[in-house]
C-alpha positions in Angstrom: -8.8 -8.4 -16.7 -8.1 -12.0 -17.2 -7.6 -15.2 -14.1 -4.0 -13.9 -12.9 -4.1 -12.6 -9.8 -4.6 -9.0 -9.9 -2.3 -6.1 -8.2 -3.1 -2.5 -7.5 0.4 0.2 -7.9 0.1 3.8 -7.0 2.7 5.4 -8.2 3.2 2.9 -10.8 5.1 5.8 -13.8 8.4 5.6 -12.3 10.7 4.9 -9.8 9.8 1.6 -7.5 6.1 1.7 -8.5 7.2 1.0 -11.7 9.9 -1.7 -10.8 6.8 -3.4 -8.7 5.0 -3.4 -11.4 7.4 -4.9 -14.0 8.0 -7.3 -11.4 4.6 -8.7 -10.3 3.7 -8.7 -14.5 6.9 -11.0 -14.9 5.7 -13.6 -12.2 2.2 -13.4 -13.0 -0.3 -10.3 -11.5 -2.2 -8.1 -13.7 -1.5 -4.5 -12.9 -3.8 -1.9 -12.2 -1.2 1.2 -12.6 -2.2 4.3 -10.9 -0.5 7.6 -11.1 -0.9 11.1 -12.8 0.9 10.8 -15.8 -0.9 9.3 -18.6 1.7 8.7 -21.0 4.4 6.8 -19.1 1.4 4.8 -17.6 0.3 3.6 -21.4 4.3 3.2 -21.9 4.0 0.8 -19.0 1.1 -0.9 -19.8 2.6 -1.5 -23.2 5.4 -3.3 -21.9 3.9 -5.2 -19.5 1.9 -6.7 -22.4 5.2 -8.6 -23.2 4.9 -10.6 -19.8 1.1 -11.3 -20.6 0.2 -8.6 -18.1 -3.5 -7.0 -18.6 -2.8 -3.2 -17.4 -5.9 -1.1 -16.5 -4.4 2.4 -16.9 -5.9 4.8 -13.9 -4.8 8.5 -14.5 -5.4 9.8 -10.9 -3.6 12.5 -8.6 -3.2 10.7 -5.2 -3.1 14.5 -3.2 -6.7 15.0 -4.0 -9.9 13.3 -3.1 -11.1 12.6 -6.4 -7.9 10.8 -7.1 -8.0 9.0 -4.0 -11.7 7.8 -4.9 -10.7 6.7 -8.6 -7.9 4.3 -6.8 -10.3 3.2 -4.5 -12.9 1.9 -7.4 -10.3 0.8 -9.3 -9.1 -1.3 -6.4 -12.2 -3.8 -5.7 -10.9 -6.9 -6.8 -7.7 -6.6 -6.4 -5.6 -9.4 -4.4 -2.6 -7.2 -3.7 -1.9 -3.5 -2.9 1.2 -1.7 -3.4 0.9 2.2 -2.0 3.8 3.9 -3.1 2.8 6.9 -4.4 4.8 10.2 -3.1 7.0 12.8 -3.7 10.1 14.8 -2.3 9.2 17.8 -1.5 12.2 20.5 -0.3 11.3 23.7 1.0 12.4 26.4 3.9 10.3 25.5 7.0 7.1 28.0 6.9 7.1 28.6 2.9 4.8 25.5 2.4 1.4 26.7 1.8 -1.6 25.2 3.8 -3.2 23.5 0.7 0.3 21.9 -0.7 0.4 20.9 2.8 -3.6 19.5 3.2 -2.8 18.0 -0.7 0.9 16.1 1.1 -0.7 15.0 3.8 -3.6 13.1 1.6 -0.9 11.7 -1.0 1.7 10.6 2.0 -1.2 9.5 5.1 -4.6 9.6 5.1 -4.9 8.6 1.0 -3.0 5.6 2.0 -4.8 4.5 5.0 -8.6 5.5 2.9 -7.5 3.3 0.8 -6.5 0.3 3.1 -9.9 0.5 4.8 -11.7 0.6 1.8 -10.1 -2.6 0.5 -8.8 -4.5 3.3 -10.3 -5.9 6.1 -8.6 -6.6 9.5 -9.5 -9.0 11.9 -9.7 -7.1 15.1 -7.9 -10.1 17.0 -4.7 -9.7 14.7 -4.1 -6.4 16.7 -1.6 -6.2 19.8 -3.3 -4.8 23.0 -1.5 -1.6 24.0 -1.2 -3.1 27.7 0.6 -6.1 25.8 3.3 -3.7 24.5 3.1 -1.9 27.9 3.6 -4.8 29.7 6.3 -6.6 27.8 8.0 -3.1 28.0 8.3 -2.5 31.8 9.1 -6.6 32.2 12.4 -5.8 30.0 13.0 -2.9 32.0 12.9 -5.0 35.5 15.7 -7.0 33.8 18.2 -4.0 33.7 17.2 -4.3 29.6 17.0 -1.7 26.6 13.6 -1.9 25.4 12.6 -1.0 22.0 9.4 -2.5 21.8 8.2 -1.6 18.3 11.9 -2.4 16.7 11.7 -5.4 18.6 8.4 -6.8 17.6 9.3 -6.0 14.3 12.2 -7.8 14.2 11.0 -11.0 15.7 8.0 -10.7 13.6 9.6 -9.8 10.7 10.7 -13.4 9.5 7.7 -14.9 10.2 5.6 -12.5 8.5 7.3 -12.8 5.8 6.9 -16.9 5.8 4.5 -19.0 3.4 2.7 -20.0 6.5 1.8 -16.2 7.8 0.9 -15.1 4.3 -1.8 -17.8 3.9 -3.2 -17.7 7.1 -3.0 -13.3 6.6 -5.0 -14.2 3.1 -7.5 -16.2 5.2 -8.5 -14.2 8.0 -8.3 -10.9 5.9 -11.4 -10.4 3.5 -11.7 -8.0 1.1 -14.6 -5.6 2.0 -17.7 -4.9 -1.2 -17.5 -1.6 -2.4 -20.5 -0.1 -3.8 -20.3 1.0 -7.5 -22.3 3.9 -7.0 
């Protein structure tokens, strides 16, 4: 890959993931595109060349452990993660097999966590202490105010977290874990 920043995008073959790939390539990123459908990934890679982006195609089913491990290996040097892979499964309650539930869980939850855990190392001091959350909620309740802690924390933090200043702090305080190539 080139000296451009590198973004890994799961679910890159269509929809939101594909749009992220196009926009990031247009804005100077090389792309690691992860999805199940090779032909769509190769079509995307061809399109991204027009923006000067190099694209590594990784065909992987992120509903499987092997697929998740493929994404982790491909993510070893990325600057930006977009973990977007997913499916919508409509079924009557009680009709989904345990294998399907396990696959959905890997795709939508545990696989995402495993990729994050393998790639991003977040300093412990960035996490909110549970005592602080409870104390803030109780303080609001004593004043007869409605308290929805996660929502208020998010609404207050969102403008700051999107700022260039917060992003530069994030880049300086987080580090990428070194992955073994075994």
